[in-house]
NUMIKOL-343558 format. One record per residue: residue in one letter; y, z, x of N, C-alpha, C in turn. Coordinates in Angstrom, 1 decimal, decimal comma. Layout:
// NUMIKOL-343558
VEXLO  aa  n.north    n.up  n.east  ca.north   ca.up  ca.east  c.north    c.up  c.east
VEXLO   A        Y       Z       X         Y       Z        X        Y       Z       X
...
//
This chain:
// NUMIKOL-343558
VEXLO  aa  n.north    n.up  n.east  ca.north   ca.up  ca.east  c.north    c.up  c.east
VEXLO   M    -11,8   -17,0    36,2     -11,0   -18,0     35,5    -11,5   -18,0    34,0
VEXLO   S    -10,5   -18,2    33,1     -10,9   -18,2     31,7    -11,4   -19,6    31,2
VEXLO   D    -12,0   -19,6    30,1     -12,5   -20,8     29,5    -11,4   -21,6    28,9
VEXLO   K    -11,1   -22,8    29,4     -10,0   -23,6     29,0    -10,1   -24,0    27,5
VEXLO   R    -11,3   -24,1    27,0     -11,5   -24,5     25,6    -10,8   -23,5    24,7
VEXLO   N    -10,7   -22,3    24,9     -10,1   -21,3     24,1     -8,6   -21,5    24,0
VEXLO   W     -8,0   -22,0    25,1      -6,5   -22,1     25,1     -6,0   -23,1    24,1
VEXLO   S     -6,8   -24,1    23,7      -6,3   -25,0     22,8     -6,1   -24,4    21,4
VEXLO   N     -6,6   -23,2    21,2      -6,5   -22,5     19,9     -5,3   -21,6    19,9
VEXLO   L     -4,7   -21,4    21,0      -3,6   -20,3     21,1     -2,5   -20,6    20,1
VEXLO   E     -2,0   -21,8    20,0      -0,9   -22,1     19,0     -1,4   -21,8    17,6
VEXLO   D     -2,6   -22,2    17,2      -3,0   -21,9     15,8     -3,2   -20,4    15,6
VEXLO   E     -3,7   -19,7    16,6      -3,9   -18,3     16,4     -2,5   -17,5    16,3
VEXLO   I     -1,6   -17,9    17,0      -0,2   -17,3     17,0      0,4   -17,6    15,6
VEXLO   V      0,4   -18,9    15,2       1,0   -19,2     13,9      0,3   -18,5    12,8
VEXLO   A     -1,0   -18,4    12,8      -1,7   -17,7     11,7     -1,3   -16,2    11,7
VEXLO   W     -1,2   -15,6    12,9      -0,8   -14,2     13,0      0,6   -14,0    12,5
VEXLO   L      1,5   -14,9    12,9       2,9   -14,7     12,4      3,0   -14,9    10,9
VEXLO   K      2,3   -15,9    10,4       2,3   -16,1      8,9      1,7   -14,9     8,2
VEXLO   K      0,6   -14,4     8,6      -0,1   -13,3      8,0      0,8   -12,0     8,0
VEXLO   N      1,4   -11,7     9,1       2,0   -10,4      9,3      3,5   -10,4     9,0
VEXLO   Y      4,2   -11,6     9,0       5,6   -11,6      8,9      6,2   -12,6     7,9
VEXLO   S      5,5   -13,5     7,3       6,1   -14,5      6,5      6,6   -14,0     5,2
VEXLO   S      6,1   -12,8     4,7       6,7   -12,2      3,5      7,9   -11,5     3,8
VEXLO   R      8,2   -11,1     5,0       9,4   -10,3      5,4     10,5   -11,1     6,0
VEXLO   F     10,2   -12,3     6,5      11,2   -13,1      7,2     10,9   -14,6     6,8
VEXLO   R     11,9   -15,5     7,1      11,6   -16,9      6,9     10,8   -17,3     8,1
VEXLO   F      9,7   -18,1     7,7       8,7   -18,5      8,7      8,5   -20,0     8,6
VEXLO   K      8,3   -20,6     9,8       7,9   -22,0      9,8      6,8   -22,2    10,8
VEXLO   N      5,9   -23,1    10,5       4,8   -23,3     11,4      5,1   -24,5    12,3
VEXLO   S      4,2   -25,0    13,1       4,4   -26,1     14,0      4,6   -27,4    13,4
VEXLO   Y      4,4   -27,5    12,1       4,6   -28,8     11,4      5,9   -28,9    10,6
VEXLO   Q      6,7   -27,8    10,8       7,9   -27,7     10,0      9,1   -27,6    11,0
VEXLO   N     10,3   -28,1    10,6      11,4   -28,1     11,4     11,9   -26,6    11,7
VEXLO   I     12,5   -26,4    12,8      13,1   -25,1     13,1     14,3   -24,9    12,1
VEXLO   I     14,4   -23,8    11,5      15,4   -23,5     10,5     16,8   -23,7    11,2
VEXLO   G     17,6   -24,6    10,7      18,9   -24,9     11,3     18,9   -26,4    11,7
VEXLO   F     17,8   -27,0    12,1      17,8   -28,4     12,3     17,6   -29,1    11,0
VEXLO   P     18,0   -30,4    10,9      17,6   -31,2      9,7     16,1   -31,2     9,5
VEXLO   S     15,6   -31,6     8,3      14,2   -31,5      8,0     13,3   -32,4     9,0
VEXLO   D     13,9   -33,4     9,6      13,2   -34,3     10,5     13,5   -33,8    12,0
VEXLO   G     14,1   -32,7    12,1      14,5   -32,2     13,5     13,3   -31,6    14,2
VEXLO   F     13,7   -31,0    15,4      12,7   -30,4     16,3     11,9   -29,3    15,6
VEXLO   R     10,7   -29,1    16,1       9,8   -28,1     15,6      9,5   -27,1    16,8
VEXLO   S      9,0   -25,9    16,4       8,5   -25,0     17,4      7,0   -24,8    17,2
VEXLO   D      6,4   -24,0    18,0       5,0   -23,7     17,7      4,8   -22,5    16,8
VEXLO   G      5,9   -22,1    16,2       5,9   -21,0     15,3      7,2   -20,3    15,4
VEXLO   M      7,8   -19,9    14,3       9,1   -19,2     14,3      9,3   -18,4    13,1
VEXLO   I     10,1   -17,3    13,3      10,6   -16,5     12,2     12,1   -16,2    12,4
VEXLO   T     12,8   -16,0    11,3      14,2   -15,6     11,4     14,6   -14,7    10,2
VEXLO   D     15,5   -13,8    10,5      16,1   -13,0      9,5     17,5   -13,6     9,1
VEXLO   G     17,8   -14,8     9,6      19,0   -15,5      9,3     20,1   -15,3    10,4
VEXLO   K     19,9   -14,2    11,1      20,9   -14,0     12,2     20,2   -14,1    13,6
VEXLO   T     18,9   -13,8    13,7      18,2   -13,9     14,9     17,0   -14,9    14,7
VEXLO   L     16,8   -15,8    15,6      15,7   -16,7     15,6     14,7   -16,3    16,7
VEXLO   L     13,4   -16,1    16,3      12,4   -15,8     17,3     11,5   -17,0    17,2
VEXLO   A     11,3   -17,7    18,3      10,5   -18,9     18,4      9,5   -18,8    19,5
VEXLO   V      8,4   -19,5    19,3       7,3   -19,5     20,3      7,0   -21,0    20,6
VEXLO   E      7,0   -21,2    21,9       6,7   -22,6     22,4      5,5   -22,4    23,4
VEXLO   I      4,4   -23,1    23,1       3,2   -23,0     23,9      2,9   -24,3    24,6
VEXLO   E      2,8   -24,2    25,9       2,5   -25,4     26,7      1,0   -25,6    26,9
VEXLO   S      0,4   -26,4    26,1      -1,0   -26,6     26,3     -1,4   -28,1    26,3
VEXLO   G     -0,5   -28,9    25,8      -0,7   -30,3     25,8      0,6   -31,0    26,1
VEXLO   Q      1,7   -30,4    25,8       3,0   -31,0     26,0      3,2   -31,2    27,5
VEXLO   T      3,7   -32,3    27,9       4,0   -32,6     29,3      5,4   -32,5    29,7
VEXLO   H      6,3   -32,1    28,7       7,7   -32,0     28,9      8,2   -30,7    28,4
VEXLO   P      7,9   -29,6    29,1       8,4   -28,2     28,6      9,9   -28,1    28,6
VEXLO   D     10,6   -29,0    29,4      12,1   -28,9     29,3     12,6   -29,2    27,9
VEXLO   T     11,9   -30,0    27,2      12,3   -30,3     25,8     12,2   -29,0    25,0
VEXLO   N     11,2   -28,2    25,3      10,9   -27,0     24,5     11,9   -25,9    24,8
VEXLO   T     12,8   -26,1    25,8      13,9   -25,2     26,0     15,2   -25,8    25,5
VEXLO   G     15,4   -27,0    25,9      16,6   -27,7     25,7     17,0   -27,9    24,2
VEXLO   K     16,0   -28,0    23,3      16,3   -28,2     21,9     17,0   -27,0    21,3
VEXLO   Y     16,8   -25,8    21,9      17,6   -24,6     21,4     19,0   -24,6    21,8
VEXLO   W     19,3   -25,3    22,9      20,7   -25,5     23,3     21,4   -26,4    22,2
VEXLO   L     20,7   -27,5    21,9      21,2   -28,5     20,9     21,3   -27,8    19,5
VEXLO   L     20,3   -27,0    19,1      20,4   -26,2     17,9     21,7   -25,4    17,8
VEXLO   H     21,9   -24,7    18,8      23,1   -23,8     18,9     24,4   -24,5    18,9
VEXLO   K     24,5   -25,6    19,7      25,8   -26,3     19,8     26,1   -27,2    18,7
VEXLO   R     25,1   -27,7    18,0      25,4   -28,7     17,0     25,0   -28,4    15,5
VEXLO   Y     24,0   -27,5    15,4      23,5   -27,3     14,0     23,7   -25,8    13,5
VEXLO   K     23,2   -24,9    14,1      23,2   -23,5     13,6     23,4   -22,5    14,8
VEXLO   Q     24,4   -21,7    14,6      24,6   -20,7     15,7     24,1   -19,4    15,3
VEXLO   Y     22,9   -19,1    15,7      22,3   -17,8     15,5     23,0   -16,8    16,4
VEXLO   Q     23,0   -15,6    15,9      23,6   -14,5     16,8     22,8   -14,3    18,0
VEXLO   K     21,5   -14,6    17,9      20,6   -14,4     19,0     19,4   -15,3    18,8
VEXLO   I     18,9   -15,9    19,9      17,7   -16,7     19,9     16,8   -16,0    20,9
VEXLO   I     15,6   -15,7    20,5      14,5   -15,2     21,4     13,5   -16,2    21,5
VEXLO   L     13,3   -16,7    22,7      12,3   -17,8     22,9     11,2   -17,3    23,8
VEXLO   F     10,0   -17,3    23,3       8,8   -17,0     24,0      8,2   -18,4    24,5
VEXLO   H      8,2   -18,5    25,8       7,7   -19,8     26,4      6,4   -19,5    27,1
VEXLO   V      5,3   -20,0    26,6       4,0   -19,7     27,1      3,4   -20,9    27,8
VEXLO   F      3,0   -20,8    29,1       2,3   -21,8     29,8      0,8   -21,4    29,9
VEXLO   T      0,0   -22,3    29,5      -1,5   -22,1     29,5     -2,1   -22,9    30,6
VEXLO   P     -3,4   -22,6    30,8      -4,1   -23,4     31,8     -4,2   -24,9    31,5
VEXLO   L     -4,0   -25,2    30,2      -4,0   -26,6     29,8     -2,7   -27,4    30,1
VEXLO   F     -1,7   -26,7    30,5      -0,4   -27,3     30,9     -0,7   -28,2    32,1
VEXLO   D     -0,5   -29,5    32,0      -1,0   -30,4     33,1      0,1   -31,3    33,6
VEXLO   S      1,4   -31,0    33,4       2,4   -31,8     34,0      2,7   -31,2    35,4
VEXLO   Y      3,5   -31,9    36,1       3,8   -31,5     37,5      4,8   -30,3    37,4
VEXLO   G      4,8   -29,5    38,5       5,6   -28,3     38,5      7,1   -28,4    38,3
VEXLO   W      7,7   -29,5    38,6       9,1   -29,7     38,4      9,5   -29,7    37,0
VEXLO   R      8,6   -30,0    36,1       8,9   -29,9     34,6      9,2   -28,5    34,2
VEXLO   K      8,4   -27,6    34,8       8,6   -26,2     34,5      9,9   -25,7    35,1
VEXLO   K     10,2   -26,1    36,3      11,4   -25,7     37,0     12,6   -26,3    36,2
VEXLO   L     12,5   -27,5    35,6      13,6   -28,0     34,8     13,8   -27,2    33,6
VEXLO   A     12,7   -26,8    32,9      12,9   -25,9     31,7     13,6   -24,6    32,1
VEXLO   E     13,2   -24,0    33,2      13,8   -22,8     33,6     15,3   -23,0    34,0
VEXLO   F     15,6   -24,1    34,6      17,0   -24,5     34,9     17,8   -24,6    33,6
VEXLO   Y     17,3   -25,3    32,6      18,0   -25,4     31,3     18,3   -24,0    30,7
VEXLO   V     17,4   -23,1    30,8      17,6   -21,8     30,2     18,7   -21,1    31,0
VEXLO   A     18,6   -21,2    32,4      19,6   -20,5     33,2     21,0   -21,0    32,9
VEXLO   E     21,2   -22,3    32,5      22,5   -22,9     32,1     22,8   -22,5    30,7
VEXLO   M     21,8   -22,5    29,8      22,0   -22,2     28,4     22,6   -20,8    28,2
VEXLO   I     22,1   -19,9    29,0      22,5   -18,5     28,9     24,0   -18,3    29,0
VEXLO   K     24,7   -19,3    29,7      26,1   -19,2     29,8     26,8   -19,6    28,5
VEXLO   E     26,1   -20,2    27,6      26,8   -20,7     26,3     26,0   -20,3    25,0
VEXLO   V     24,8   -19,9    25,2      23,9   -19,7     24,0     23,4   -18,2    24,1
VEXLO   P     23,4   -17,5    23,1      22,9   -16,1     23,1     21,3   -16,1    23,0
VEXLO   I     20,7   -16,5    24,2      19,3   -16,7     24,2     18,6   -15,6    25,1
VEXLO   E     17,5   -15,1    24,7      16,7   -14,3     25,5     15,4   -15,1    25,8
VEXLO   Y     15,2   -15,4    27,0      14,0   -16,3     27,4     12,9   -15,4    28,0
VEXLO   I     11,8   -15,5    27,3      10,6   -14,7     27,8      9,5   -15,6    28,2
VEXLO   L      9,4   -15,7    29,5       8,3   -16,6     30,1      7,0   -15,9    30,2
VEXLO   K      6,0   -16,5    29,6       4,6   -15,9     29,7      3,8   -17,0    30,4
VEXLO   D      3,5   -16,8    31,7       2,8   -17,8     32,5      1,4   -17,4    32,6
VEXLO   S      0,6   -18,1    31,8      -0,9   -17,9     31,8     -1,6   -19,1    32,4
VEXLO   S     -0,8   -20,0    33,1      -1,3   -21,2     33,6     -2,4   -21,1    34,7
VEXLO   Q     -2,4   -19,9    35,3      -3,4   -19,7     36,4     -4,7   -19,1    35,8
VEXLO   G     -4,9   -19,1    34,5      -6,2   -18,8     34,0     -6,5   -17,4    33,7
VEXLO   I     -5,5   -16,6    33,4      -5,8   -15,2     33,0     -6,7   -15,2    31,7
VEXLO   N     -7,4   -14,2    31,5      -8,3   -14,1     30,4     -7,6   -14,4    29,1
VEXLO   Y     -8,1   -15,3    28,3      -7,5   -15,7     27,0     -7,3   -14,6    26,1
VEXLO   D     -8,3   -13,7    25,8      -8,1   -12,6     24,9     -7,0   -11,6    25,3
VEXLO   D     -7,0   -11,4    26,6      -5,9   -10,5     27,2     -4,5   -11,1    27,0
VEXLO   A     -4,4   -12,4    27,3      -3,2   -13,1     27,1     -2,7   -13,2    25,7
VEXLO   L     -3,6   -13,4    24,7      -3,3   -13,4     23,3     -2,8   -12,1    22,9
VEXLO   S     -3,5   -11,0    23,2      -3,1    -9,7     22,9     -1,8    -9,3    23,4
VEXLO   E     -1,6    -9,6    24,7      -0,3    -9,3     25,3      0,9   -10,1    24,6
VEXLO   L      0,6   -11,3    24,3       1,7   -12,1     23,6      2,0   -11,6    22,2
VEXLO   K      1,0   -11,2    21,5       1,2   -10,6     20,1      2,0    -9,3    20,3
VEXLO   D      1,6    -8,5    21,2       2,3    -7,2     21,4      3,8    -7,4    21,8
VEXLO   A      4,0    -8,4    22,7       5,4    -8,7     23,1      6,2    -9,2    21,9
VEXLO   I      5,7   -10,1    21,1       6,4   -10,6     19,9      6,6    -9,5    18,9
VEXLO   Q      5,6    -8,7    18,7       5,7    -7,6     17,7      6,8    -6,7    18,1
VEXLO   E      6,9    -6,4    19,4       7,9    -5,4     19,9      9,3    -6,0    19,7
VEXLO   K      9,5    -7,3    19,9      10,8    -8,0     19,7     11,2    -8,0    18,3
VEXLO   I     10,2    -8,2    17,4      10,5    -8,3     16,0     10,9    -6,9    15,5
VEXLO   K     10,2    -5,9    15,9      10,6    -4,5     15,6     11,9    -4,1    16,1
VEXLO   S     12,3    -4,5    17,3      13,5    -4,0     17,9     14,7    -4,9    17,6
VEXLO   T     14,5    -6,1    17,0      15,6    -7,1     16,8     15,9    -7,6    15,4
VEXLO   L     14,8    -8,0    14,7      15,0    -8,6     13,4     15,1    -7,6    12,3
VEXLO   V     15,9    -7,9    11,3      16,0    -7,1     10,1     15,3    -7,7     8,9
VEXLO   E     14,4    -6,9     8,3      13,6    -7,4      7,2     14,4    -7,8     6,0
VEXLO   R     13,9    -8,7     5,2      14,5    -9,1      3,9     14,5    -7,8     3,1
VEXLO   G     15,6    -7,5     2,5      15,7    -6,4      1,6     15,8    -5,0     2,2
VEXLO   V     15,9    -5,0     3,6      16,0    -3,8      4,3     17,5    -3,7     4,8
VEXLO   G     18,0    -2,5     4,7      19,4    -2,3      5,1     19,6    -2,5     6,6
VEXLO   E     20,9    -2,8     6,9      21,2    -3,1      8,3     20,8    -1,8     9,2
VEXLO   G     20,3    -2,1    10,3      20,0    -1,0     11,2     18,5    -0,5    11,1
VEXLO   L     17,9    -0,8    10,0      16,5    -0,5      9,9     15,6    -1,6    10,3
VEXLO   R     14,5    -1,3    10,9      13,7    -2,3     11,5     12,4    -2,4    10,8
VEXLO   P     11,7    -3,6    10,8      10,5    -3,8     10,1      9,4    -2,9    10,7
VEXLO   S      8,6    -2,4     9,8       7,4    -1,6     10,2      6,2    -2,6    10,4
VEXLO   P      5,4    -2,4    11,4       4,3    -3,3     11,6      3,2    -3,1    10,6
VEXLO   K      2,6    -4,3    10,2       1,5    -4,2      9,3      0,2    -4,1    10,2
VEXLO   N     -0,7    -3,4     9,7      -2,0    -3,2     10,4     -2,9    -4,4    10,1
//
């Protein structure tokens, strides 16, 4: 079992990593800023980047007791505010997630229904059973980086070319 104290840092580590590696190449927002497309007082993610056509967002369940809100807000975003060509949502459950299991089932149900109307790719990363923190962090970064490389177009880069990773 991993040390639960580390998991409270996951959001900060992912946001810092996104900012360091991608904020100069894409529009970036941290967990204290609205998701691009919502009004300034609108919903936030735990970190997001966009090239204007695709939104990649990360939602980390470490203290939130309503993960359904962290999926449903993208439905609202698409239907009422901004229609991205694609939304990629990484939804991470940590050992600190302490709501009852039906909240997770409701979040998954929302996504199953959203897929019928919203161009969303839902990537569930369930680390709630205490997988090693460092391994989970590395795996999450790798998965996000692969999606960025295969999906988003850098600022100033022609269509069809993909961002090169920074070391």
